[in-house]
Biotite code that builds the C-alpha atoms (Angstrom):
import biotite.structure as struc

atoms = struc.array([
    struc.Atom([183.301, -18.544, -20.498], chain_id="A", res_id=1, res_name="MET", atom_name="CA", element="C"),
    struc.Atom([185.752, -15.580, -22.045], chain_id="A", res_id=2, res_name="ILE", atom_name="CA", element="C"),
    struc.Atom([185.974, -15.593, -25.888], chain_id="A", res_id=3, res_name="LYS", atom_name="CA", element="C"),
    struc.Atom([189.006, -14.537, -26.740], chain_id="A", res_id=4, res_name="PHE", atom_name="CA", element="C"),
    struc.Atom([187.497, -12.520, -29.089], chain_id="A", res_id=5, res_name="GLY", atom_name="CA", element="C"),
    struc.Atom([186.128, -10.134, -26.686], chain_id="A", res_id=6, res_name="GLU", atom_name="CA", element="C"),
    struc.Atom([188.617, -10.119, -24.803], chain_id="A", res_id=7, res_name="GLN", atom_name="CA", element="C"),
    struc.Atom([190.594, -8.301, -26.745], chain_id="A", res_id=8, res_name="VAL", atom_name="CA", element="C"),
    struc.Atom([187.953, -6.367, -27.687], chain_id="A", res_id=9, res_name="ASP", atom_name="CA", element="C"),
    struc.Atom([187.453, -4.922, -24.131], chain_id="A", res_id=10, res_name="THR", atom_name="CA", element="C"),
    struc.Atom([191.320, -4.179, -23.838], chain_id="A", res_id=11, res_name="CYS", atom_name="CA", element="C"),
    struc.Atom([190.924, -2.064, -26.656], chain_id="A", res_id=12, res_name="LYS", atom_name="CA", element="C"),
    struc.Atom([188.408, -0.089, -25.104], chain_id="A", res_id=13, res_name="LYS", atom_name="CA", element="C"),
    struc.Atom([190.439, -0.084, -21.510], chain_id="A", res_id=14, res_name="SER", atom_name="CA", element="C"),
    struc.Atom([193.371, 1.635, -23.383], chain_id="A", res_id=15, res_name="ASN", atom_name="CA", element="C"),
    struc.Atom([191.420, 4.913, -25.431], chain_id="A", res_id=16, res_name="THR", atom_name="CA", element="C"),
    struc.Atom([189.191, 5.298, -21.900], chain_id="A", res_id=17, res_name="ASP", atom_name="CA", element="C"),
    struc.Atom([192.903, 5.289, -20.305], chain_id="A", res_id=18, res_name="LEU", atom_name="CA", element="C"),
    struc.Atom([193.933, 7.600, -23.234], chain_id="A", res_id=19, res_name="SER", atom_name="CA", element="C"),
    struc.Atom([191.048, 9.717, -22.907], chain_id="A", res_id=20, res_name="GLU", atom_name="CA", element="C"),
    struc.Atom([191.306, 9.789, -19.388], chain_id="A", res_id=21, res_name="LYS", atom_name="CA", element="C"),
    struc.Atom([194.558, 11.275, -18.825], chain_id="A", res_id=22, res_name="TYR", atom_name="CA", element="C"),
    struc.Atom([194.604, 12.945, -22.054], chain_id="A", res_id=23, res_name="LYS", atom_name="CA", element="C"),
    struc.Atom([193.693, 16.774, -19.918], chain_id="A", res_id=24, res_name="SER", atom_name="CA", element="C"),
    struc.Atom([197.094, 16.194, -17.850], chain_id="A", res_id=25, res_name="ILE", atom_name="CA", element="C"),
    struc.Atom([199.244, 15.353, -21.097], chain_id="A", res_id=26, res_name="LYS", atom_name="CA", element="C"),
    struc.Atom([201.796, 18.889, -21.861], chain_id="A", res_id=27, res_name="PRO", atom_name="CA", element="C"),
    struc.Atom([200.764, 20.657, -24.353], chain_id="A", res_id=28, res_name="THR", atom_name="CA", element="C"),
    struc.Atom([203.002, 20.264, -27.507], chain_id="A", res_id=29, res_name="GLU", atom_name="CA", element="C"),
    struc.Atom([206.555, 22.846, -28.356], chain_id="A", res_id=30, res_name="ASN", atom_name="CA", element="C"),
    struc.Atom([206.285, 22.422, -24.652], chain_id="A", res_id=31, res_name="MET", atom_name="CA", element="C"),
    struc.Atom([210.302, 23.228, -23.830], chain_id="A", res_id=32, res_name="SER", atom_name="CA", element="C"),
    struc.Atom([211.800, 20.470, -21.943], chain_id="A", res_id=33, res_name="ASP", atom_name="CA", element="C"),
    struc.Atom([212.214, 22.863, -18.481], chain_id="A", res_id=34, res_name="SER", atom_name="CA", element="C"),
    struc.Atom([208.326, 24.015, -18.957], chain_id="A", res_id=35, res_name="GLU", atom_name="CA", element="C"),
    struc.Atom([207.153, 19.666, -19.410], chain_id="A", res_id=36, res_name="VAL", atom_name="CA", element="C"),
    struc.Atom([209.902, 19.605, -16.037], chain_id="A", res_id=37, res_name="ASP", atom_name="CA", element="C"),
    struc.Atom([207.817, 22.362, -14.150], chain_id="A", res_id=38, res_name="ASP", atom_name="CA", element="C"),
    struc.Atom([204.266, 20.993, -16.354], chain_id="A", res_id=39, res_name="PHE", atom_name="CA", element="C"),
    struc.Atom([204.637, 17.462, -14.260], chain_id="A", res_id=40, res_name="TRP", atom_name="CA", element="C"),
    struc.Atom([206.096, 18.738, -10.804], chain_id="A", res_id=41, res_name="SER", atom_name="CA", element="C"),
    struc.Atom([202.780, 20.302, -10.550], chain_id="A", res_id=42, res_name="ASN", atom_name="CA", element="C"),
    struc.Atom([200.821, 17.301, -11.330], chain_id="A", res_id=43, res_name="GLU", atom_name="CA", element="C"),
    struc.Atom([202.704, 14.814, -8.931], chain_id="A", res_id=44, res_name="PHE", atom_name="CA", element="C"),
    struc.Atom([203.033, 18.234, -6.666], chain_id="A", res_id=45, res_name="ALA", atom_name="CA", element="C"),
    struc.Atom([198.522, 17.754, -7.177], chain_id="A", res_id=46, res_name="LYS", atom_name="CA", element="C"),
    struc.Atom([198.637, 13.752, -6.586], chain_id="A", res_id=47, res_name="GLU", atom_name="CA", element="C"),
    struc.Atom([200.892, 14.107, -4.061], chain_id="A", res_id=48, res_name="LYS", atom_name="CA", element="C"),
    struc.Atom([198.561, 16.988, -1.935], chain_id="A", res_id=49, res_name="GLU", atom_name="CA", element="C"),
    struc.Atom([195.528, 14.669, -3.089], chain_id="A", res_id=50, res_name="ASP", atom_name="CA", element="C"),
    struc.Atom([196.287, 11.389, -1.207], chain_id="A", res_id=51, res_name="THR", atom_name="CA", element="C"),
    struc.Atom([197.562, 13.859, 1.527], chain_id="A", res_id=52, res_name="GLU", atom_name="CA", element="C"),
    struc.Atom([194.000, 15.108, 1.863], chain_id="A", res_id=53, res_name="LEU", atom_name="CA", element="C"),
    struc.Atom([192.667, 11.979, 1.386], chain_id="A", res_id=54, res_name="ASP", atom_name="CA", element="C"),
    struc.Atom([194.468, 10.211, 4.281], chain_id="A", res_id=55, res_name="VAL", atom_name="CA", element="C"),
    struc.Atom([194.152, 13.315, 6.374], chain_id="A", res_id=56, res_name="TYR", atom_name="CA", element="C"),
    struc.Atom([190.500, 12.897, 5.963], chain_id="A", res_id=57, res_name="ASP", atom_name="CA", element="C"),
    struc.Atom([190.556, 9.204, 7.047], chain_id="A", res_id=58, res_name="LYS", atom_name="CA", element="C"),
    struc.Atom([192.244, 10.165, 10.709], chain_id="A", res_id=59, res_name="LEU", atom_name="CA", element="C"),
    struc.Atom([189.891, 12.526, 10.865], chain_id="A", res_id=60, res_name="LEU", atom_name="CA", element="C"),
    struc.Atom([187.033, 10.008, 10.613], chain_id="A", res_id=61, res_name="SER", atom_name="CA", element="C"),
    struc.Atom([189.065, 7.801, 13.539], chain_id="A", res_id=62, res_name="GLU", atom_name="CA", element="C"),
    struc.Atom([189.552, 10.037, 16.164], chain_id="A", res_id=63, res_name="ILE", atom_name="CA", element="C"),
    struc.Atom([185.972, 11.343, 16.817], chain_id="A", res_id=64, res_name="PHE", atom_name="CA", element="C"),
    struc.Atom([182.894, 9.037, 18.088], chain_id="A", res_id=65, res_name="ASN", atom_name="CA", element="C"),
    struc.Atom([185.772, 5.970, 19.958], chain_id="A", res_id=66, res_name="ARG", atom_name="CA", element="C"),
    struc.Atom([184.870, 3.750, 23.055], chain_id="A", res_id=67, res_name="SER", atom_name="CA", element="C"),
    struc.Atom([187.221, 2.523, 25.030], chain_id="A", res_id=68, res_name="GLU", atom_name="CA", element="C"),
    struc.Atom([186.063, -1.719, 23.900], chain_id="A", res_id=69, res_name="ASP", atom_name="CA", element="C"),
    struc.Atom([187.196, -0.568, 20.560], chain_id="A", res_id=70, res_name="GLU", atom_name="CA", element="C"),
    struc.Atom([190.722, -0.483, 21.348], chain_id="A", res_id=71, res_name="LEU", atom_name="CA", element="C"),
    struc.Atom([193.269, -2.992, 22.360], chain_id="A", res_id=72, res_name="THR", atom_name="CA", element="C"),
    struc.Atom([196.017, -1.914, 24.621], chain_id="A", res_id=73, res_name="ILE", atom_name="CA", element="C"),
    struc.Atom([199.693, -3.620, 24.279], chain_id="A", res_id=74, res_name="ASP", atom_name="CA", element="C"),
    struc.Atom([200.635, -3.194, 28.325], chain_id="A", res_id=75, res_name="PHE", atom_name="CA", element="C"),
    struc.Atom([201.149, -5.987, 30.796], chain_id="A", res_id=76, res_name="ASN", atom_name="CA", element="C"),
    struc.Atom([200.002, -5.067, 34.742], chain_id="A", res_id=77, res_name="VAL", atom_name="CA", element="C"),
    struc.Atom([203.367, -6.851, 35.427], chain_id="A", res_id=78, res_name="ASP", atom_name="CA", element="C"),
    struc.Atom([204.467, -7.984, 39.466], chain_id="A", res_id=79, res_name="GLU", atom_name="CA", element="C"),
    struc.Atom([206.736, -4.762, 39.680], chain_id="A", res_id=80, res_name="VAL", atom_name="CA", element="C"),
    struc.Atom([203.966, -2.734, 38.933], chain_id="A", res_id=81, res_name="LEU", atom_name="CA", element="C"),
    struc.Atom([201.293, -5.030, 40.593], chain_id="A", res_id=82, res_name="GLN", atom_name="CA", element="C"),
    struc.Atom([203.643, -4.656, 44.141], chain_id="A", res_id=83, res_name="GLY", atom_name="CA", element="C"),
    struc.Atom([203.748, -0.587, 43.489], chain_id="A", res_id=84, res_name="ILE", atom_name="CA", element="C"),
    struc.Atom([200.288, -0.297, 43.377], chain_id="A", res_id=85, res_name="LEU", atom_name="CA", element="C"),
    struc.Atom([199.560, -2.822, 46.841], chain_id="A", res_id=86, res_name="HIS", atom_name="CA", element="C"),
    struc.Atom([200.543, 0.234, 48.622], chain_id="A", res_id=87, res_name="LYS", atom_name="CA", element="C"),
    struc.Atom([197.752, 1.767, 47.055], chain_id="A", res_id=88, res_name="PHE", atom_name="CA", element="C"),
    struc.Atom([195.094, -0.605, 48.684], chain_id="A", res_id=89, res_name="SER", atom_name="CA", element="C"),
    struc.Atom([192.820, 1.341, 50.777], chain_id="A", res_id=90, res_name="LEU", atom_name="CA", element="C"),
    struc.Atom([194.313, -0.336, 53.927], chain_id="A", res_id=91, res_name="GLU", atom_name="CA", element="C"),
    struc.Atom([198.353, 0.841, 53.029], chain_id="A", res_id=92, res_name="ASN", atom_name="CA", element="C"),
    struc.Atom([197.178, 4.495, 51.986], chain_id="A", res_id=93, res_name="TRP", atom_name="CA", element="C"),
    struc.Atom([195.273, 5.198, 54.713], chain_id="A", res_id=94, res_name="GLN", atom_name="CA", element="C"),
    struc.Atom([197.822, 4.447, 56.780], chain_id="A", res_id=95, res_name="GLU", atom_name="CA", element="C"),
    struc.Atom([200.646, 5.368, 55.210], chain_id="A", res_id=96, res_name="MET", atom_name="CA", element="C"),
    struc.Atom([201.877, 10.041, 56.326], chain_id="A", res_id=97, res_name="LYS", atom_name="CA", element="C"),
    struc.Atom([201.583, 12.291, 53.573], chain_id="A", res_id=98, res_name="ASP", atom_name="CA", element="C"),
    struc.Atom([205.281, 11.981, 52.123], chain_id="A", res_id=99, res_name="ALA", atom_name="CA", element="C"),
    struc.Atom([205.220, 8.254, 51.641], chain_id="A", res_id=100, res_name="ASP", atom_name="CA", element="C"),
    struc.Atom([202.660, 9.031, 49.490], chain_id="A", res_id=101, res_name="LYS", atom_name="CA", element="C"),
    struc.Atom([203.884, 11.046, 47.331], chain_id="A", res_id=102, res_name="LEU", atom_name="CA", element="C"),
    struc.Atom([206.734, 8.447, 47.097], chain_id="A", res_id=103, res_name="SER", atom_name="CA", element="C"),
    struc.Atom([204.852, 6.147, 46.123], chain_id="A", res_id=104, res_name="ALA", atom_name="CA", element="C"),
    struc.Atom([203.115, 8.446, 43.625], chain_id="A", res_id=105, res_name="ILE", atom_name="CA", element="C"),
    struc.Atom([206.331, 8.808, 42.259], chain_id="A", res_id=106, res_name="LYS", atom_name="CA", element="C"),
    struc.Atom([207.420, 5.009, 42.368], chain_id="A", res_id=107, res_name="GLU", atom_name="CA", element="C"),
    struc.Atom([204.276, 3.709, 39.747], chain_id="A", res_id=108, res_name="LEU", atom_name="CA", element="C"),
    struc.Atom([205.103, 7.405, 37.774], chain_id="A", res_id=109, res_name="ALA", atom_name="CA", element="C"),
    struc.Atom([208.519, 5.997, 37.429], chain_id="A", res_id=110, res_name="GLN", atom_name="CA", element="C"),
    struc.Atom([207.868, 1.925, 36.699], chain_id="A", res_id=111, res_name="ALA", atom_name="CA", element="C"),
    struc.Atom([204.512, 3.040, 35.060], chain_id="A", res_id=112, res_name="VAL", atom_name="CA", element="C"),
    struc.Atom([207.228, 5.598, 32.622], chain_id="A", res_id=113, res_name="GLY", atom_name="CA", element="C"),
    struc.Atom([209.782, 3.467, 31.808], chain_id="A", res_id=114, res_name="GLU", atom_name="CA", element="C"),
    struc.Atom([207.338, 0.936, 30.407], chain_id="A", res_id=115, res_name="LYS", atom_name="CA", element="C"),
    struc.Atom([205.904, 2.789, 28.552], chain_id="A", res_id=116, res_name="LEU", atom_name="CA", element="C"),
    struc.Atom([209.428, 3.588, 27.198], chain_id="A", res_id=117, res_name="GLY", atom_name="CA", element="C"),
    struc.Atom([208.788, 7.743, 28.053], chain_id="A", res_id=118, res_name="LEU", atom_name="CA", element="C"),
    struc.Atom([212.585, 9.258, 26.758], chain_id="A", res_id=119, res_name="ASP", atom_name="CA", element="C"),
    struc.Atom([211.528, 11.753, 30.279], chain_id="A", res_id=120, res_name="LYS", atom_name="CA", element="C"),
    struc.Atom([209.516, 10.947, 32.848], chain_id="A", res_id=121, res_name="ILE", atom_name="CA", element="C"),
    struc.Atom([206.937, 13.653, 33.691], chain_id="A", res_id=122, res_name="PRO", atom_name="CA", element="C"),
    struc.Atom([207.309, 15.053, 36.710], chain_id="A", res_id=123, res_name="LYS", atom_name="CA", element="C"),
    struc.Atom([204.962, 15.237, 39.669], chain_id="A", res_id=124, res_name="ILE", atom_name="CA", element="C"),
    struc.Atom([203.194, 18.181, 40.689], chain_id="A", res_id=125, res_name="GLU", atom_name="CA", element="C"),
    struc.Atom([200.242, 18.496, 43.704], chain_id="A", res_id=126, res_name="ILE", atom_name="CA", element="C"),
    struc.Atom([197.920, 21.232, 43.494], chain_id="A", res_id=127, res_name="PHE", atom_name="CA", element="C"),
    struc.Atom([195.026, 21.751, 45.645], chain_id="A", res_id=128, res_name="ASP", atom_name="CA", element="C"),
    struc.Atom([192.077, 22.930, 43.409], chain_id="A", res_id=129, res_name="GLY", atom_name="CA", element="C"),
    struc.Atom([187.830, 22.350, 45.510], chain_id="A", res_id=130, res_name="GLU", atom_name="CA", element="C"),
    struc.Atom([185.459, 21.312, 42.443], chain_id="A", res_id=131, res_name="ASN", atom_name="CA", element="C"),
    struc.Atom([188.401, 21.784, 39.926], chain_id="A", res_id=132, res_name="GLU", atom_name="CA", element="C"),
    struc.Atom([189.647, 18.143, 37.538], chain_id="A", res_id=133, res_name="PRO", atom_name="CA", element="C"),
    struc.Atom([191.688, 15.261, 39.116], chain_id="A", res_id=134, res_name="TYR", atom_name="CA", element="C"),
    struc.Atom([194.135, 15.949, 36.975], chain_id="A", res_id=135, res_name="GLY", atom_name="CA", element="C"),
    struc.Atom([196.005, 16.718, 33.240], chain_id="A", res_id=136, res_name="ASN", atom_name="CA", element="C"),
    struc.Atom([199.326, 16.423, 31.583], chain_id="A", res_id=137, res_name="PHE", atom_name="CA", element="C"),
    struc.Atom([201.290, 19.548, 30.783], chain_id="A", res_id=138, res_name="ASP", atom_name="CA", element="C"),
    struc.Atom([203.030, 18.615, 27.462], chain_id="A", res_id=139, res_name="PRO", atom_name="CA", element="C"),
    struc.Atom([204.736, 21.965, 27.328], chain_id="A", res_id=140, res_name="LEU", atom_name="CA", element="C"),
    struc.Atom([206.078, 21.318, 31.436], chain_id="A", res_id=141, res_name="LEU", atom_name="CA", element="C"),
    struc.Atom([206.169, 17.437, 30.831], chain_id="A", res_id=142, res_name="ASN", atom_name="CA", element="C"),
    struc.Atom([204.502, 17.839, 34.174], chain_id="A", res_id=143, res_name="VAL", atom_name="CA", element="C"),
    struc.Atom([201.380, 15.965, 35.751], chain_id="A", res_id=144, res_name="VAL", atom_name="CA", element="C"),
    struc.Atom([199.647, 17.674, 37.716], chain_id="A", res_id=145, res_name="ASN", atom_name="CA", element="C"),
    struc.Atom([197.088, 16.037, 40.319], chain_id="A", res_id=146, res_name="LEU", atom_name="CA", element="C"),
    struc.Atom([194.660, 17.222, 42.941], chain_id="A", res_id=147, res_name="ASN", atom_name="CA", element="C"),
    struc.Atom([195.312, 17.206, 46.229], chain_id="A", res_id=148, res_name="LYS", atom_name="CA", element="C"),
    struc.Atom([191.654, 17.565, 46.810], chain_id="A", res_id=149, res_name="GLN", atom_name="CA", element="C"),
    struc.Atom([190.573, 13.780, 45.689], chain_id="A", res_id=150, res_name="TYR", atom_name="CA", element="C"),
    struc.Atom([193.891, 11.409, 47.177], chain_id="A", res_id=151, res_name="PHE", atom_name="CA", element="C"),
    struc.Atom([191.939, 9.975, 50.019], chain_id="A", res_id=152, res_name="ASP", atom_name="CA", element="C"),
    struc.Atom([190.304, 7.451, 46.708], chain_id="A", res_id=153, res_name="ASP", atom_name="CA", element="C"),
    struc.Atom([193.757, 5.964, 45.919], chain_id="A", res_id=154, res_name="PRO", atom_name="CA", element="C"),
    struc.Atom([192.498, 3.504, 43.288], chain_id="A", res_id=155, res_name="LYS", atom_name="CA", element="C"),
    struc.Atom([191.249, 7.058, 41.147], chain_id="A", res_id=156, res_name="GLU", atom_name="CA", element="C"),
    struc.Atom([194.401, 7.864, 41.686], chain_id="A", res_id=157, res_name="LEU", atom_name="CA", element="C"),
    struc.Atom([195.989, 5.399, 40.200], chain_id="A", res_id=158, res_name="VAL", atom_name="CA", element="C"),
    struc.Atom([193.141, 6.293, 37.771], chain_id="A", res_id=159, res_name="ASN", atom_name="CA", element="C"),
    struc.Atom([194.220, 9.775, 37.317], chain_id="A", res_id=160, res_name="THR", atom_name="CA", element="C"),
    struc.Atom([197.547, 9.382, 37.556], chain_id="A", res_id=161, res_name="LEU", atom_name="CA", element="C"),
    struc.Atom([198.450, 6.291, 34.609], chain_id="A", res_id=162, res_name="THR", atom_name="CA", element="C"),
    struc.Atom([195.376, 8.280, 32.744], chain_id="A", res_id=163, res_name="HIS", atom_name="CA", element="C"),
    struc.Atom([197.760, 11.273, 32.315], chain_id="A", res_id=164, res_name="GLU", atom_name="CA", element="C"),
    struc.Atom([201.244, 8.940, 31.801], chain_id="A", res_id=165, res_name="LEU", atom_name="CA", element="C"),
    struc.Atom([199.378, 7.481, 29.109], chain_id="A", res_id=166, res_name="ARG", atom_name="CA", element="C"),
    struc.Atom([198.921, 11.036, 27.641], chain_id="A", res_id=167, res_name="HIS", atom_name="CA", element="C"),
    struc.Atom([202.592, 11.535, 27.894], chain_id="A", res_id=168, res_name="ALA", atom_name="CA", element="C"),
    struc.Atom([203.050, 8.275, 25.752], chain_id="A", res_id=169, res_name="TYR", atom_name="CA", element="C"),
    struc.Atom([200.464, 10.124, 22.748], chain_id="A", res_id=170, res_name="GLN", atom_name="CA", element="C"),
    struc.Atom([202.612, 13.097, 23.009], chain_id="A", res_id=171, res_name="ASN", atom_name="CA", element="C"),
    struc.Atom([206.091, 11.255, 22.518], chain_id="A", res_id=172, res_name="MET", atom_name="CA", element="C"),
    struc.Atom([204.187, 8.681, 19.608], chain_id="A", res_id=173, res_name="ARG", atom_name="CA", element="C"),
    struc.Atom([202.647, 12.064, 18.382], chain_id="A", res_id=174, res_name="ALA", atom_name="CA", element="C"),
    struc.Atom([206.448, 13.240, 17.841], chain_id="A", res_id=175, res_name="GLU", atom_name="CA", element="C"),
    struc.Atom([208.277, 10.462, 16.403], chain_id="A", res_id=176, res_name="PHE", atom_name="CA", element="C"),
    struc.Atom([205.094, 10.402, 14.151], chain_id="A", res_id=177, res_name="PHE", atom_name="CA", element="C"),
    struc.Atom([206.496, 6.507, 12.762], chain_id="A", res_id=178, res_name="GLU", atom_name="CA", element="C"),
    struc.Atom([202.983, 4.226, 12.404], chain_id="A", res_id=179, res_name="THR", atom_name="CA", element="C"),
    struc.Atom([199.881, 4.951, 11.788], chain_id="A", res_id=180, res_name="TRP", atom_name="CA", element="C"),
    struc.Atom([198.324, 5.056, 15.721], chain_id="A", res_id=181, res_name="GLU", atom_name="CA", element="C"),
    struc.Atom([201.224, 7.678, 16.064], chain_id="A", res_id=182, res_name="ASP", atom_name="CA", element="C"),
    struc.Atom([199.917, 9.562, 13.028], chain_id="A", res_id=183, res_name="ALA", atom_name="CA", element="C"),
    struc.Atom([195.838, 9.189, 15.466], chain_id="A", res_id=184, res_name="LEU", atom_name="CA", element="C"),
    struc.Atom([197.421, 10.472, 18.575], chain_id="A", res_id=185, res_name="PHE", atom_name="CA", element="C"),
    struc.Atom([198.842, 13.735, 16.192], chain_id="A", res_id=186, res_name="LYS", atom_name="CA", element="C"),
    struc.Atom([196.067, 14.478, 14.342], chain_id="A", res_id=187, res_name="CYS", atom_name="CA", element="C"),
    struc.Atom([193.556, 14.653, 17.618], chain_id="A", res_id=188, res_name="ASN", atom_name="CA", element="C"),
    struc.Atom([196.195, 16.465, 19.071], chain_id="A", res_id=189, res_name="PHE", atom_name="CA", element="C"),
    struc.Atom([195.858, 19.126, 16.285], chain_id="A", res_id=190, res_name="ASP", atom_name="CA", element="C"),
    struc.Atom([191.729, 18.951, 16.518], chain_id="A", res_id=191, res_name="ASN", atom_name="CA", element="C"),
    struc.Atom([191.746, 18.163, 20.047], chain_id="A", res_id=192, res_name="TYR", atom_name="CA", element="C"),
    struc.Atom([188.477, 19.299, 21.773], chain_id="A", res_id=193, res_name="ILE", atom_name="CA", element="C"),
    struc.Atom([188.602, 20.687, 24.807], chain_id="A", res_id=194, res_name="SER", atom_name="CA", element="C"),
    struc.Atom([184.918, 20.930, 27.375], chain_id="A", res_id=195, res_name="PRO", atom_name="CA", element="C"),
    struc.Atom([184.232, 24.313, 27.631], chain_id="A", res_id=196, res_name="VAL", atom_name="CA", element="C"),
    struc.Atom([182.182, 24.938, 31.292], chain_id="A", res_id=197, res_name="PRO", atom_name="CA", element="C"),
    struc.Atom([179.209, 25.932, 31.570], chain_id="A", res_id=198, res_name="LEU", atom_name="CA", element="C"),
    struc.Atom([178.308, 28.657, 34.187], chain_id="A", res_id=199, res_name="PRO", atom_name="CA", element="C"),
    struc.Atom([176.243, 26.918, 36.434], chain_id="A", res_id=200, res_name="GLY", atom_name="CA", element="C"),
    struc.Atom([177.499, 23.372, 36.180], chain_id="A", res_id=201, res_name="GLY", atom_name="CA", element="C"),
    struc.Atom([178.986, 21.519, 34.338], chain_id="A", res_id=202, res_name="GLY", atom_name="CA", element="C"),
    struc.Atom([180.360, 21.443, 30.584], chain_id="A", res_id=203, res_name="TYR", atom_name="CA", element="C"),
    struc.Atom([179.944, 22.026, 26.937], chain_id="A", res_id=204, res_name="LEU", atom_name="CA", element="C"),
    struc.Atom([181.575, 19.257, 24.461], chain_id="A", res_id=205, res_name="PHE", atom_name="CA", element="C"),
    struc.Atom([181.888, 16.945, 27.186], chain_id="A", res_id=206, res_name="PHE", atom_name="CA", element="C"),
    struc.Atom([180.916, 14.237, 24.804], chain_id="A", res_id=207, res_name="MET", atom_name="CA", element="C"),
    struc.Atom([183.009, 15.342, 21.967], chain_id="A", res_id=208, res_name="ASP", atom_name="CA", element="C"),
    struc.Atom([185.654, 15.979, 24.589], chain_id="A", res_id=209, res_name="TYR", atom_name="CA", element="C"),
    struc.Atom([185.132, 12.338, 26.290], chain_id="A", res_id=210, res_name="GLN", atom_name="CA", element="C"),
    struc.Atom([184.981, 10.162, 22.972], chain_id="A", res_id=211, res_name="ASP", atom_name="CA", element="C"),
    struc.Atom([187.922, 11.584, 21.085], chain_id="A", res_id=212, res_name="GLN", atom_name="CA", element="C"),
    struc.Atom([190.825, 8.763, 20.486], chain_id="A", res_id=213, res_name="TYR", atom_name="CA", element="C"),
    struc.Atom([193.393, 10.223, 23.092], chain_id="A", res_id=214, res_name="VAL", atom_name="CA", element="C"),
    struc.Atom([191.452, 10.577, 26.162], chain_id="A", res_id=215, res_name="GLU", atom_name="CA", element="C"),
    struc.Atom([189.623, 6.946, 24.788], chain_id="A", res_id=216, res_name="VAL", atom_name="CA", element="C"),
    struc.Atom([192.947, 5.169, 24.652], chain_id="A", res_id=217, res_name="ASP", atom_name="CA", element="C"),
    struc.Atom([194.457, 6.735, 28.058], chain_id="A", res_id=218, res_name="ALA", atom_name="CA", element="C"),
    struc.Atom([190.515, 5.761, 29.998], chain_id="A", res_id=219, res_name="ARG", atom_name="CA", element="C"),
    struc.Atom([191.771, 2.096, 27.995], chain_id="A", res_id=220, res_name="ALA", atom_name="CA", element="C"),
    struc.Atom([194.873, 1.994, 29.661], chain_id="A", res_id=221, res_name="PHE", atom_name="CA", element="C"),
    struc.Atom([194.332, 3.385, 33.074], chain_id="A", res_id=222, res_name="ALA", atom_name="CA", element="C"),
    struc.Atom([191.872, 0.821, 33.223], chain_id="A", res_id=223, res_name="ASN", atom_name="CA", element="C"),
    struc.Atom([194.378, -1.986, 32.758], chain_id="A", res_id=224, res_name="LYS", atom_name="CA", element="C"),
    struc.Atom([195.229, -0.861, 36.095], chain_id="A", res_id=225, res_name="PHE", atom_name="CA", element="C"),
    struc.Atom([192.388, -0.739, 38.009], chain_id="A", res_id=226, res_name="MET", atom_name="CA", element="C"),
    struc.Atom([191.734, -3.931, 37.055], chain_id="A", res_id=227, res_name="GLU", atom_name="CA", element="C"),
    struc.Atom([193.974, -5.550, 39.275], chain_id="A", res_id=228, res_name="VAL", atom_name="CA", element="C"),
    struc.Atom([193.288, -3.153, 41.365], chain_id="A", res_id=229, res_name="MET", atom_name="CA", element="C"),
])
């Protein structure tokens, strides 16, 4: 049971503690009105800065050491997309000419980009690079680059294309900066970890690169397409 007398004493103690706690940030006596205004402006600025640092620390704590099973991607590979993906079945792909393959790639990029709500669908560029990555997204040029060396595997091609299109989406959302996920994207791009090639093969910081939020999110998105192929 709570005795009212004890409750009042507790409240008195609490008020005293609060008074002591905030005494240090009271303006001193004999300040002019403008000096008082400046004082509180500085205090509020400090509070805002502390809050922003707390938020930034939380963002940083959520962008590293992530895995696909932690994420839920709200995206449905619908019948329209599945119809386009049918062109990337190994049987159909092997019968297609290079021009038709490029047309199918661009068709898929257009459909996925529209469904993601991209303001501008990235341009598709093809390069031929032995022992180079499958592809990449260039946000400055808004271009998805795809390595022709891996075109013999249409499933991996779709995996790469959708992965890079997701990066285009992430960059767009990072600029919008409207949701917590947008903030995660922006914070990750600001602190992006790139793998460093080693002379004898392999990469330095590969696991750090692979497990950061934007890469995990892009893989989880591409997996939605792998599940229906």
